[in-house]
C-alpha positions as CSV (number, residue, x, y, z in Angstrom):
1,M,6.2,-19.8,-57.9
2,R,2.9,-18.8,-59.3
3,L,2.5,-15.3,-61.0
4,F,-0.7,-13.8,-62.2
5,V,-0.2,-10.9,-64.7
6,T,-3.2,-8.7,-65.5
7,E,-3.4,-5.9,-68.0
8,F,-6.5,-3.8,-67.5
9,I,-7.3,-2.8,-71.1
10,T,-6.7,-6.1,-72.8
11,G,-7.5,-8.2,-69.8
12,G,-11.1,-7.4,-69.7
13,G,-11.6,-4.0,-68.1
14,F,-13.3,-2.9,-71.3
15,A,-14.9,-6.2,-72.2
16,N,-18.3,-5.6,-74.0
17,H,-17.3,-1.9,-74.6
18,P,-15.4,-0.2,-77.4
19,L,-11.6,-0.4,-76.9
20,P,-9.6,2.8,-77.0
21,Q,-7.3,2.2,-80.0
22,G,-4.1,3.8,-78.6
23,L,-4.5,2.2,-75.2
24,K,-5.3,-1.2,-76.8
25,Q,-2.1,-1.2,-78.7
26,E,0.1,-0.2,-75.8
27,G,-1.8,-2.5,-73.4
28,M,-1.2,-5.6,-75.6
29,L,2.4,-4.5,-76.2
30,M,3.2,-4.4,-72.5
31,L,1.3,-7.5,-71.6
32,S,2.9,-9.6,-74.4
33,S,6.4,-8.3,-73.5
34,V,6.0,-9.1,-69.8
35,L,4.6,-12.6,-70.5
36,R,7.5,-13.2,-73.0
37,D,10.1,-12.2,-70.4
38,C,8.4,-14.1,-67.6
39,S,8.3,-17.3,-69.7
40,N,12.1,-17.3,-69.5
41,I,12.2,-17.4,-65.7
42,K,12.8,-20.9,-64.4
43,D,10.0,-22.6,-62.4
44,L,7.5,-19.8,-62.8
45,Q,3.9,-20.7,-63.5
46,L,2.2,-18.0,-65.5
47,T,-1.5,-17.0,-65.6
48,T,-3.3,-14.1,-67.2
49,C,-6.8,-13.1,-68.1
50,L,-7.7,-11.8,-71.5
51,D,-10.6,-10.0,-73.1
52,S,-12.2,-12.5,-75.5
53,R,-11.4,-10.3,-78.5
54,F,-7.7,-10.8,-78.0
55,T,-5.3,-13.7,-78.4
56,I,-1.8,-14.3,-77.1
57,D,0.7,-16.7,-78.8
58,N,2.5,-18.0,-75.7
59,S,2.2,-21.7,-74.8
60,N,3.7,-21.1,-71.4
61,V,0.8,-19.0,-70.2
62,V,-2.6,-20.2,-68.8
63,I,-5.2,-17.9,-70.2
64,H,-8.6,-17.2,-68.6
65,T,-11.0,-15.6,-71.0
66,V,-13.1,-12.6,-69.8
67,E,-16.5,-11.8,-71.4
68,S,-17.5,-8.7,-69.5
69,S,-16.0,-5.9,-67.4
70,T,-17.8,-7.2,-64.3
71,D,-16.3,-10.7,-65.0
72,Y,-12.9,-9.0,-65.1
73,I,-13.0,-7.9,-61.5
74,K,-14.2,-11.3,-60.3
75,Q,-11.4,-13.0,-62.4
76,V,-8.7,-10.8,-61.0
77,S,-9.8,-11.4,-57.4
78,Y,-10.0,-15.2,-58.0
79,L,-6.7,-15.6,-59.9
80,A,-4.8,-13.3,-57.6
81,A,-5.9,-15.3,-54.6
82,G,-4.5,-18.4,-56.2
83,S,-1.1,-16.9,-57.0
84,D,2.0,-16.1,-55.0
85,Y,2.3,-12.7,-56.7
86,T,0.1,-10.5,-58.9
87,W,1.5,-8.0,-61.4
88,V,-1.1,-5.3,-62.3
89,I,-0.6,-3.3,-65.5
90,A,-3.2,-0.6,-65.7
91,P,-3.6,3.2,-66.3
92,E,-3.7,5.6,-63.4
93,S,-6.6,7.5,-65.1
94,S,-10.0,7.3,-63.3
95,G,-8.1,5.8,-60.3
96,I,-8.1,2.4,-62.0
97,L,-4.6,1.3,-61.0
98,E,-4.9,2.6,-57.5
99,S,-8.3,0.9,-56.9
100,I,-7.1,-2.5,-58.1
101,V,-3.9,-2.4,-56.1
102,T,-5.7,-1.2,-53.0
103,Q,-8.3,-4.0,-53.3
104,L,-5.7,-6.7,-53.8
105,N,-3.6,-5.5,-50.9
106,Y,-6.7,-5.4,-48.7
107,D,-7.3,-9.0,-49.8
108,G,-3.7,-9.9,-48.7
109,V,-2.4,-10.3,-52.2
110,S,1.3,-9.5,-52.8
111,T,1.7,-7.3,-55.9
112,I,4.6,-6.4,-58.2
113,N,3.5,-2.8,-58.0
114,C,4.1,0.6,-56.3
115,D,2.0,1.2,-53.2
116,A,-1.4,2.8,-53.6
117,E,-0.4,6.2,-52.0
118,S,2.4,6.7,-54.5
119,I,0.0,5.8,-57.3
120,R,-2.6,8.2,-56.1
121,I,-0.2,11.2,-55.8
122,T,1.8,10.6,-59.0
123,G,-1.4,10.0,-61.0
124,D,-2.6,13.5,-60.2
125,K,-0.6,16.1,-62.1
126,I,-1.4,18.9,-59.8
127,K,-0.5,17.1,-56.6
128,C,2.6,15.4,-58.1
129,T,4.0,18.7,-59.5
130,S,3.4,20.5,-56.2
131,F,5.0,17.6,-54.3
132,L,8.1,17.6,-56.6
133,L,8.6,21.3,-56.4
134,N,8.2,21.4,-52.6
135,V,11.1,18.9,-52.3
136,G,13.3,20.7,-54.7
137,I,12.9,18.5,-57.8
138,P,12.7,20.5,-61.1
139,S,9.2,19.9,-62.5
140,A,6.7,21.4,-65.0
141,V,4.8,24.3,-63.3
142,N,1.0,24.4,-63.2
143,L,-0.5,27.8,-64.0
144,S,-3.6,29.1,-62.2
145,V,-6.5,30.6,-64.3
146,E,-5.2,34.0,-63.4
147,E,-1.6,33.2,-64.3
148,A,-2.7,31.5,-67.6
149,N,-4.7,34.5,-68.6
150,I,-1.6,36.7,-68.6
151,F,0.9,34.1,-69.9
152,T,1.9,35.1,-73.4
153,S,4.3,32.3,-74.4
154,K,3.5,28.7,-75.6
155,T,1.6,26.5,-73.2
156,V,0.6,22.8,-72.8
157,I,-2.8,21.5,-71.8
158,K,-3.0,18.1,-70.1
159,N,-5.7,16.0,-68.6
160,R,-5.0,16.2,-64.8
161,F,-5.6,12.5,-64.3
162,G,-4.7,11.4,-67.8
163,V,-2.0,9.0,-69.1
164,G,0.3,9.4,-72.1
165,C,-0.9,12.0,-74.6
166,E,-4.5,11.9,-73.4
167,G,-6.0,15.4,-74.0
168,L,-2.6,16.9,-74.8
169,K,-2.6,20.2,-76.7
170,I,0.0,22.8,-77.5
171,C,-1.3,26.4,-77.5
172,D,0.2,29.8,-78.4
173,S,-0.6,31.3,-75.0
174,G,-2.2,30.7,-71.7
175,A,-5.3,32.6,-72.8
176,S,-5.7,30.4,-75.9
177,A,-5.3,27.3,-73.7
178,L,-8.1,28.3,-71.5
179,E,-10.5,28.3,-74.5
180,Y,-10.2,24.5,-74.6
181,I,-11.0,24.0,-70.9
182,D,-14.5,23.6,-69.5
183,D,-13.5,22.4,-66.0
184,F,-10.2,23.7,-64.7
185,N,-10.3,21.1,-61.9
186,Q,-9.8,18.4,-64.5
187,W,-7.1,20.0,-66.6
188,V,-3.7,21.6,-66.1
189,V,-2.1,24.4,-68.1
190,Q,1.7,24.5,-68.0
191,P,4.4,26.6,-69.7
192,Y,5.8,24.8,-72.7
193,I,9.4,23.6,-72.0
194,F,11.8,23.5,-74.9
195,G,14.2,20.6,-75.1
196,E,14.6,16.9,-75.9
197,H,11.8,14.6,-74.7
198,L,13.2,11.6,-72.8
199,S,12.1,8.9,-70.4
200,L,13.9,7.0,-67.7
201,S,13.1,3.4,-67.1
202,L,13.7,3.0,-63.3
203,L,13.8,0.2,-60.8
204,C,12.8,1.5,-57.4
205,S,13.0,-0.1,-53.9
206,S,12.8,1.4,-50.4
207,G,13.6,5.0,-51.5
208,Q,16.4,4.0,-53.9
209,A,16.5,3.9,-57.7
210,K,18.6,2.4,-60.4
211,I,18.2,3.5,-64.1
212,L,17.7,0.6,-66.5
213,A,17.7,2.8,-69.6
214,C,17.3,6.3,-70.9
215,N,14.9,6.5,-73.8
216,K,14.2,9.0,-76.5
217,Q,10.5,9.8,-77.2
218,I,9.4,10.6,-80.8
219,F,6.3,12.7,-81.2
220,S,4.2,13.6,-84.3
221,G,1.7,16.5,-84.6
222,E,2.1,20.1,-83.5
223,L,-1.3,21.1,-81.9
224,E,-2.1,17.6,-80.5
225,P,1.2,15.6,-80.2
226,K,1.1,11.8,-80.3
227,L,3.8,9.5,-79.1
228,E,4.8,7.6,-82.3
229,A,7.8,5.6,-81.0
230,C,10.4,5.3,-78.2
231,L,14.1,4.5,-78.8
232,V,15.0,2.5,-75.7
233,N,18.6,2.9,-74.5
234,A,19.1,5.8,-77.0
235,L,21.2,8.0,-74.6
236,P,23.9,7.2,-72.1
237,I,23.0,7.5,-68.4
238,D,24.8,10.4,-66.8
239,K,25.3,11.5,-63.2
240,Q,22.5,14.1,-63.3
241,M,20.0,11.5,-64.3
242,E,21.1,9.2,-61.5
243,T,20.8,12.0,-59.0
244,L,17.4,12.9,-60.2
245,A,16.2,9.3,-60.1
246,N,17.3,8.9,-56.5
247,K,15.7,12.2,-55.5
248,I,12.4,10.9,-56.9
249,A,12.7,7.6,-55.2
250,T,13.6,9.3,-51.9
251,A,10.6,11.6,-52.3
252,F,8.3,8.7,-53.0
253,P,9.6,5.7,-51.0
254,G,6.4,3.7,-52.0
255,L,7.6,3.6,-55.6
256,A,8.6,0.0,-56.2
257,S,9.7,-2.3,-59.1
258,Y,9.4,-0.6,-62.5
259,V,8.6,3.1,-62.7
260,G,8.7,5.3,-65.8
261,V,9.7,9.0,-65.6
262,D,9.2,11.4,-68.4
263,I,11.7,14.3,-68.5
264,I,12.8,17.1,-70.8
265,A,16.4,17.9,-71.2
266,S,16.2,21.7,-71.2
267,D,18.9,24.3,-71.3
268,D,18.5,24.6,-67.5
269,G,18.9,20.8,-66.9
270,Y,16.4,17.9,-66.6
271,V,12.8,18.8,-65.8
272,V,10.3,16.1,-64.6
273,I,7.1,16.0,-66.7
274,D,5.4,12.9,-65.4
275,I,6.0,10.0,-63.0
276,N,4.3,6.8,-64.1
277,P,4.0,4.3,-61.2
278,R,3.7,1.3,-63.4
279,L,5.0,-0.4,-66.5
280,T,5.4,1.9,-69.5
281,S,5.7,1.0,-73.2
282,S,9.5,1.5,-73.0
283,Y,9.6,-1.8,-71.1
284,A,9.0,-3.7,-74.3
285,G,12.5,-2.8,-75.5
286,L,14.4,-3.6,-72.4
287,S,15.1,-7.3,-73.1
288,E,17.1,-6.3,-76.2
289,V,19.3,-3.8,-74.4
290,L,19.9,-5.3,-70.9
291,N,22.2,-8.1,-69.7
292,I,19.4,-9.3,-67.4
293,N,15.8,-10.4,-67.7
294,P,13.8,-7.2,-67.1
295,A,10.8,-9.1,-65.7
296,E,12.9,-11.1,-63.3
297,V,14.7,-8.0,-62.0
298,C,11.4,-6.1,-61.6
299,M,10.0,-9.0,-59.6
300,N,13.1,-9.4,-57.4
301,T,12.9,-5.8,-56.2
302,I,9.7,-6.8,-54.5
303,I,10.5,-10.4,-53.6
304,K,14.0,-9.7,-52.3
305,G,13.3,-6.2,-51.2
306,K,16.4,-4.6,-52.8
307,L,17.8,-3.4,-56.1
308,P,20.3,-5.5,-58.1
309,E,24.0,-4.8,-57.6
310,E,24.6,-4.0,-61.2
311,V,22.6,-3.5,-64.4
312,I,24.5,-3.3,-67.7
313,C,23.1,-2.1,-71.0
314,N,24.7,-3.2,-74.3
315,S,25.2,-0.8,-77.2
316,Q,21.9,-1.6,-78.9
317,I,19.0,0.8,-79.3
318,A,15.6,-0.9,-79.3
319,E,12.8,0.9,-81.2
320,V,9.3,0.5,-79.8
321,C,6.6,1.7,-82.2
322,F,3.0,2.5,-81.4
323,D,1.3,2.6,-84.9
């Protein structure tokens, strides 16, 4: 079987342009991890495209060098057409992931990705939050301008279409948060939720979910938090997590293969902060903590159309660092 793996940042989407440092590190981490795991799958022919400023030390991968962002789009279309499956790793911001998946599906390419509709909704923090709350899934609440003006407790500012910690700020009140915002349509203000920051690495298929690992997120900075590391398999998976994961998969039946969900373990239970319809950096630690090849099981949810019967974690905790 022929698999084409493309990571937007390191693959050439920013070729001939300055590379965002944080996204560059995470992009290369995810790409190298997926290619490493895919190299251990029998009879799999691997291809990727890579910005000419990067190198990958993996003799099992055929690499096509990309010199410009325009060349990247052409390479993706060409290499995807010559493969049985394509795995797109890209941010949701600016509609990047949605547009690539939409185009590939239009071209008749089979992707190891969520469907475009799920990507579009979950990539918009206002639409995603409203959708979750409407189906009874605990989620962070978005404040209107009027609500923020009179909200006197701590708040969080987020880029409406951003990924990770992009644009994230912690403020003392809703009014102080509004001082940072020039276009309220591009930002969200939410009440700050106290609790432990976690993420769930999910496998999704046809409205069902299985949790691969529960991970602890480690942040630095008070006003502008940055994700410094992730401890993969740091916490045991409990029934409440499983119930939450399946509610999310039922609400978004187009979620498929790997999905990352950011949650906070608050005094009132688990609260969903973000749904990432793609690979997240936590993936990089899964091969150390699972009894199965994470790339193979992600692919099989698409190829076979179902979740694995069983996924067992060992007792290890894998630390994924972003510095």
